[in-house]
SEFIZA-3560 file (N, C-alpha, C; in Angstrom, 3 decimals):
REM SEFIZA-3560
<numar><xx>-1.123</xx><yy>-8.500</yy><zz>-5.861</zz><atom>N</atom></numar>
<numar><xx>-2.015</xx><yy>-7.811</yy><zz>-4.995</zz><atom>CA</atom></numar>
<numar><xx>-2.860</xx><yy>-6.873</yy><zz>-5.850</zz><atom>C</atom></numar>
<numar><xx>-4.120</xx><yy>-6.797</yy><zz>-5.525</zz><atom>N</atom></numar>
<numar><xx>-5.038</xx><yy>-5.864</yy><zz>-6.179</zz><atom>CA</atom></numar>
<numar><xx>-5.622</xx><yy>-4.955</yy><zz>-5.105</zz><atom>C</atom></numar>
<numar><xx>-5.748</xx><yy>-3.686</yy><zz>-5.452</zz><atom>N</atom></numar>
<numar><xx>-6.289</xx><yy>-2.691</yy><zz>-4.523</zz><atom>CA</atom></numar>
<numar><xx>-7.443</xx><yy>-1.987</yy><zz>-5.207</zz><atom>C</atom></numar>
<numar><xx>-8.577</xx><yy>-1.914</yy><zz>-4.508</zz><atom>N</atom></numar>
<numar><xx>-9.748</xx><yy>-1.196</yy><zz>-5.014</zz><atom>CA</atom></numar>
<numar><xx>-10.102</xx><yy>-0.115</yy><zz>-3.989</zz><atom>C</atom></numar>
<numar><xx>-10.250</xx><yy>1.097</yy><zz>-4.477</zz><atom>N</atom></numar>
<numar><xx>-10.552</xx><yy>2.204</yy><zz>-3.571</zz><atom>CA</atom></numar>
<numar><xx>-11.966</xx><yy>2.725</yy><zz>-3.771</zz><atom>C</atom></numar>
<numar><xx>-12.521</xx><yy>3.238</yy><zz>-2.709</zz><atom>N</atom></numar>
<numar><xx>-13.819</xx><yy>3.909</yy><zz>-2.702</zz><atom>CA</atom></numar>
<numar><xx>-13.671</xx><yy>5.088</yy><zz>-1.743</zz><atom>C</atom></numar>
<numar><xx>-14.601</xx><yy>6.004</yy><zz>-1.746</zz><atom>N</atom></numar>
<numar><xx>-14.465</xx><yy>7.169</yy><zz>-0.856</zz><atom>CA</atom></numar>
<numar><xx>-14.334</xx><yy>6.803</yy><zz>0.630</zz><atom>C</atom></numar>
<numar><xx>-14.946</xx><yy>5.712</yy><zz>1.052</zz><atom>N</atom></numar>
<numar><xx>-14.950</xx><yy>5.396</yy><zz>2.478</zz><atom>CA</atom></numar>
<numar><xx>-14.051</xx><yy>4.237</yy><zz>2.883</zz><atom>C</atom></numar>
<numar><xx>-13.589</xx><yy>3.432</yy><zz>1.914</zz><atom>N</atom></numar>
<numar><xx>-12.778</xx><yy>2.272</yy><zz>2.270</zz><atom>CA</atom></numar>
<numar><xx>-11.876</xx><yy>1.848</yy><zz>1.118</zz><atom>C</atom></numar>
<numar><xx>-10.899</xx><yy>1.019</yy><zz>1.446</zz><atom>N</atom></numar>
<numar><xx>-9.999</xx><yy>0.425</yy><zz>0.461</zz><atom>CA</atom></numar>
<numar><xx>-9.998</xx><yy>-1.074</yy><zz>0.689</zz><atom>C</atom></numar>
<numar><xx>-10.100</xx><yy>-1.844</yy><zz>-0.386</zz><atom>N</atom></numar>
<numar><xx>-10.077</xx><yy>-3.308</yy><zz>-0.285</zz><atom>CA</atom></numar>
<numar><xx>-8.805</xx><yy>-3.811</yy><zz>-0.957</zz><atom>C</atom></numar>
<numar><xx>-8.213</xx><yy>-4.831</yy><zz>-0.342</zz><atom>N</atom></numar>
<numar><xx>-6.980</xx><yy>-5.433</yy><zz>-0.845</zz><atom>CA</atom></numar>
<numar><xx>-7.208</xx><yy>-6.936</yy><zz>-0.944</zz><atom>C</atom></numar>
<numar><xx>-6.778</xx><yy>-7.530</yy><zz>-2.068</zz><atom>N</atom></numar>
<numar><xx>-6.901</xx><yy>-8.982</yy><zz>-2.198</zz><atom>CA</atom></numar>
<numar><xx>-5.699</xx><yy>-9.539</yy><zz>-2.947</zz><atom>C</atom></numar>
<numar><xx>-5.508</xx><yy>-10.823</yy><zz>-2.804</zz><atom>N</atom></numar>
<numar><xx>-4.436</xx><yy>-11.547</yy><zz>-3.472</zz><atom>CA</atom></numar>
<numar><xx>-4.878</xx><yy>-11.827</yy><zz>-4.905</zz><atom>C</atom></numar>
<numar><xx>-4.182</xx><yy>-11.262</yy><zz>-5.871</zz><atom>N</atom></numar>
<numar><xx>-4.574</xx><yy>-11.443</yy><zz>-7.274</zz><atom>CA</atom></numar>
<numar><xx>-4.377</xx><yy>-12.880</yy><zz>-7.755</zz><atom>C</atom></numar>
<numar><xx>-3.558</xx><yy>-13.657</yy><zz>-7.044</zz><atom>N</atom></numar>
<numar><xx>-3.367</xx><yy>-15.060</yy><zz>-7.420</zz><atom>CA</atom></numar>
<numar><xx>-4.472</xx><yy>-15.951</yy><zz>-6.866</zz><atom>C</atom></numar>
<numar><xx>-5.270</xx><yy>-15.424</yy><zz>-5.946</zz><atom>N</atom></numar>
<numar><xx>-6.383</xx><yy>-16.171</yy><zz>-5.356</zz><atom>CA</atom></numar>
<numar><xx>-7.596</xx><yy>-15.246</yy><zz>-5.249</zz><atom>C</atom></numar>
<numar><xx>-8.123</xx><yy>-14.781</yy><zz>-6.383</zz><atom>N</atom></numar>
<numar><xx>-9.198</xx><yy>-13.783</yy><zz>-6.349</zz><atom>CA</atom></numar>
<numar><xx>-10.501</xx><yy>-14.260</yy><zz>-5.724</zz><atom>C</atom></numar>
<numar><xx>-10.682</xx><yy>-15.561</yy><zz>-5.608</zz><atom>N</atom></numar>
<numar><xx>-11.904</xx><yy>-16.076</yy><zz>-5.000</zz><atom>CA</atom></numar>
<numar><xx>-11.908</xx><yy>-16.011</yy><zz>-3.485</zz><atom>C</atom></numar>
<numar><xx>-10.758</xx><yy>-15.750</yy><zz>-2.911</zz><atom>N</atom></numar>
<numar><xx>-10.664</xx><yy>-15.670</yy><zz>-1.452</zz><atom>CA</atom></numar>
<numar><xx>-11.094</xx><yy>-14.279</yy><zz>-0.998</zz><atom>C</atom></numar>
<numar><xx>-11.285</xx><yy>-14.145</yy><zz>0.290</zz><atom>N</atom></numar>
<numar><xx>-11.774</xx><yy>-12.887</yy><zz>0.862</zz><atom>CA</atom></numar>
<numar><xx>-10.777</xx><yy>-11.744</yy><zz>0.670</zz><atom>C</atom></numar>
<numar><xx>-11.315</xx><yy>-10.551</yy><zz>0.556</zz><atom>N</atom></numar>
<numar><xx>-10.505</xx><yy>-9.338</yy><zz>0.495</zz><atom>CA</atom></numar>
<numar><xx>-10.471</xx><yy>-8.705</yy><zz>1.884</zz><atom>C</atom></numar>
<numar><xx>-9.403</xx><yy>-7.981</yy><zz>2.163</zz><atom>N</atom></numar>
<numar><xx>-9.313</xx><yy>-7.219</yy><zz>3.400</zz><atom>CA</atom></numar>
<numar><xx>-9.839</xx><yy>-5.824</yy><zz>3.133</zz><atom>C</atom></numar>
<numar><xx>-10.619</xx><yy>-5.281</yy><zz>4.047</zz><atom>N</atom></numar>
<numar><xx>-11.162</xx><yy>-3.931</yy><zz>3.889</zz><atom>CA</atom></numar>
<numar><xx>-10.613</xx><yy>-3.037</yy><zz>4.999</zz><atom>C</atom></numar>
<numar><xx>-10.195</xx><yy>-1.839</yy><zz>4.620</zz><atom>N</atom></numar>
<numar><xx>-9.646</xx><yy>-0.860</yy><zz>5.557</zz><atom>CA</atom></numar>
<numar><xx>-10.364</xx><yy>0.466</yy><zz>5.372</zz><atom>C</atom></numar>
<numar><xx>-10.547</xx><yy>1.245</yy><zz>6.442</zz><atom>N</atom></numar>
<numar><xx>-11.059</xx><yy>2.603</yy><zz>6.265</zz><atom>CA</atom></numar>
<numar><xx>-10.094</xx><yy>3.371</yy><zz>5.353</zz><atom>C</atom></numar>
<numar><xx>-10.619</xx><yy>4.174</yy><zz>4.469</zz><atom>N</atom></numar>
<numar><xx>-9.792</xx><yy>4.873</yy><zz>3.474</zz><atom>CA</atom></numar>
<numar><xx>-8.673</xx><yy>5.681</yy><zz>4.124</zz><atom>C</atom></numar>
<numar><xx>-8.963</xx><yy>6.401</yy><zz>5.183</zz><atom>N</atom></numar>
<numar><xx>-7.942</xx><yy>7.216</yy><zz>5.842</zz><atom>CA</atom></numar>
<numar><xx>-6.837</xx><yy>6.386</yy><zz>6.457</zz><atom>C</atom></numar>
<numar><xx>-7.179</xx><yy>5.250</yy><zz>7.026</zz><atom>N</atom></numar>
<numar><xx>-6.181</xx><yy>4.370</yy><zz>7.637</zz><atom>CA</atom></numar>
<numar><xx>-5.258</xx><yy>3.780</yy><zz>6.571</zz><atom>C</atom></numar>
<numar><xx>-5.809</xx><yy>3.399</yy><zz>5.436</zz><atom>N</atom></numar>
<numar><xx>-4.978</xx><yy>2.821</yy><zz>4.380</zz><atom>CA</atom></numar>
<numar><xx>-4.072</xx><yy>3.886</yy><zz>3.781</zz><atom>C</atom></numar>
<numar><xx>-4.579</xx><yy>5.101</yy><zz>3.616</zz><atom>N</atom></numar>
<numar><xx>-3.756</xx><yy>6.200</yy><zz>3.099</zz><atom>CA</atom></numar>
<numar><xx>-2.595</xx><yy>6.491</yy><zz>4.050</zz><atom>C</atom></numar>
<numar><xx>-2.857</xx><yy>6.471</yy><zz>5.351</zz><atom>N</atom></numar>
<numar><xx>-1.792</xx><yy>6.696</yy><zz>6.334</zz><atom>CA</atom></numar>
<numar><xx>-0.766</xx><yy>5.562</yy><zz>6.277</zz><atom>C</atom></numar>
<numar><xx>-1.221</xx><yy>4.336</yy><zz>6.104</zz><atom>N</atom></numar>
<numar><xx>-0.338</xx><yy>3.177</yy><zz>5.979</zz><atom>CA</atom></numar>
<numar><xx>0.593</xx><yy>3.349</yy><zz>4.778</zz><atom>C</atom></numar>
<numar><xx>0.048</xx><yy>3.708</yy><zz>3.623</zz><atom>N</atom></numar>
<numar><xx>0.874</xx><yy>3.902</yy><zz>2.432</zz><atom>CA</atom></numar>
<numar><xx>1.854</xx><yy>5.051</yy><zz>2.612</zz><atom>C</atom></numar>
<numar><xx>1.412</xx><yy>6.134</yy><zz>3.231</zz><atom>N</atom></numar>
<numar><xx>2.298</xx><yy>7.277</yy><zz>3.464</zz><atom>CA</atom></numar>
<numar><xx>3.478</xx><yy>6.879</yy><zz>4.345</zz><atom>C</atom></numar>
<numar><xx>3.233</xx><yy>6.066</yy><zz>5.355</zz><atom>N</atom></numar>
<numar><xx>4.314</xx><yy>5.626</yy><zz>6.245</zz><atom>CA</atom></numar>
<numar><xx>5.278</xx><yy>4.700</yy><zz>5.515</zz><atom>C</atom></numar>
<numar><xx>4.769</xx><yy>3.831</yy><zz>4.673</zz><atom>N</atom></numar>
<numar><xx>5.653</xx><yy>2.971</yy><zz>3.884</zz><atom>CA</atom></numar>
<numar><xx>6.540</xx><yy>3.819</yy><zz>2.980</zz><atom>C</atom></numar>
<numar><xx>5.963</xx><yy>4.791</yy><zz>2.323</zz><atom>N</atom></numar>
<numar><xx>6.744</xx><yy>5.660</yy><zz>1.439</zz><atom>CA</atom></numar>
<numar><xx>7.780</xx><yy>6.450</yy><zz>2.233</zz><atom>C</atom></numar>
<numar><xx>7.412</xx><yy>6.894</yy><zz>3.434</zz><atom>N</atom></numar>
<numar><xx>8.332</xx><yy>7.678</yy><zz>4.254</zz><atom>CA</atom></numar>
<numar><xx>9.479</xx><yy>6.820</yy><zz>4.776</zz><atom>C</atom></numar>
<numar><xx>9.167</xx><yy>5.642</yy><zz>5.270</zz><atom>N</atom></numar>
<numar><xx>10.159</xx><yy>4.792</yy><zz>5.919</zz><atom>CA</atom></numar>
<numar><xx>10.958</xx><yy>3.945</yy><zz>4.930</zz><atom>C</atom></numar>
<numar><xx>10.382</xx><yy>3.635</yy><zz>3.789</zz><atom>N</atom></numar>
<numar><xx>11.055</xx><yy>2.763</yy><zz>2.842</zz><atom>CA</atom></numar>
<numar><xx>10.917</xx><yy>1.310</yy><zz>3.254</zz><atom>C</atom></numar>
<numar><xx>11.403</xx><yy>0.433</yy><zz>2.445</zz><atom>N</atom></numar>
<numar><xx>11.334</xx><yy>-1.001</yy><zz>2.719</zz><atom>CA</atom></numar>
<numar><xx>12.549</xx><yy>-1.432</yy><zz>3.528</zz><atom>C</atom></numar>
<numar><xx>12.377</xx><yy>-2.345</yy><zz>4.487</zz><atom>N</atom></numar>
<numar><xx>13.533</xx><yy>-2.851</yy><zz>5.234</zz><atom>CA</atom></numar>
<numar><xx>14.529</xx><yy>-3.513</yy><zz>4.283</zz><atom>C</atom></numar>
<numar><xx>15.801</xx><yy>-3.245</yy><zz>4.482</zz><atom>N</atom></numar>
<numar><xx>16.828</xx><yy>-3.848</yy><zz>3.645</zz><atom>CA</atom></numar>
<numar><xx>17.003</xx><yy>-3.169</yy><zz>2.304</zz><atom>C</atom></numar>
<numar><xx>16.258</xx><yy>-2.146</yy><zz>2.066</zz><atom>N</atom></numar>
<numar><xx>16.343</xx><yy>-1.423</yy><zz>0.793</zz><atom>CA</atom></numar>
<numar><xx>16.842</xx><yy>-0.020</yy><zz>1.073</zz><atom>C</atom></numar>
<numar><xx>17.822</xx><yy>0.420</yy><zz>0.317</zz><atom>N</atom></numar>
<numar><xx>18.383</xx><yy>1.748</yy><zz>0.534</zz><atom>CA</atom></numar>
<numar><xx>17.453</xx><yy>2.814</yy><zz>-0.019</zz><atom>C</atom></numar>
<numar><xx>17.431</xx><yy>3.948</yy><zz>0.679</zz><atom>N</atom></numar>
<numar><xx>16.643</xx><yy>5.083</yy><zz>0.210</zz><atom>CA</atom></numar>
<numar><xx>17.292</xx><yy>5.631</yy><zz>-1.062</zz><atom>C</atom></numar>
<numar><xx>16.496</xx><yy>6.189</yy><zz>-1.973</zz><atom>N</atom></numar>
<numar><xx>17.068</xx><yy>6.782</yy><zz>-3.198</zz><atom>CA</atom></numar>
<numar><xx>18.051</xx><yy>7.894</yy><zz>-2.841</zz><atom>C</atom></numar>
<numar><xx>19.141</xx><yy>7.944</yy><zz>-3.572</zz><atom>N</atom></numar>
<numar><xx>20.154</xx><yy>8.963</yy><zz>-3.355</zz><atom>CA</atom></numar>
<numar><xx>19.945</xx><yy>10.101</yy><zz>-4.350</zz><atom>C</atom></numar>
<numar><xx>20.220</xx><yy>11.349</yy><zz>-3.924</zz><atom>N</atom></numar>
<numar><xx>20.105</xx><yy>12.472</yy><zz>-4.867</zz><atom>CA</atom></numar>
<numar><xx>21.077</xx><yy>12.288</yy><zz>-6.033</zz><atom>C</atom></numar>
<numar><xx>20.695</xx><yy>12.768</yy><zz>-7.180</zz><atom>N</atom></numar>
<numar><xx>21.538</xx><yy>12.654</yy><zz>-8.366</zz><atom>CA</atom></numar>
<numar><xx>22.800</xx><yy>13.489</yy><zz>-8.194</zz><atom>C</atom></numar>
<numar><xx>23.917</xx><yy>12.939</yy><zz>-8.635</zz><atom>N</atom></numar>
<numar><xx>25.195</xx><yy>13.667</yy><zz>-8.577</zz><atom>CA</atom></numar>
<numar><xx>25.181</xx><yy>14.792</yy><zz>-9.612</zz><atom>C</atom></numar>
<numar><xx>25.817</xx><yy>15.883</yy><zz>-9.242</zz><atom>N</atom></numar>
<numar><xx>25.828</xx><yy>17.023</yy><zz>-10.180</zz><atom>CA</atom></numar>
<numar><xx>27.205</xx><yy>17.342</yy><zz>-10.651</zz><atom>C</atom></numar>
//
């Protein structure tokens, strides 16, 4: 996946098929999407645990 950002939008495309169309999202919407992924984590993946002291 390749991501290109600009002040008003973010474009995402498949790096294995660069000749195909890219998806474009409003910059704020894509930032909110990434923030939610970081907050929620990936399904089936455990959240990082604090280091033992």
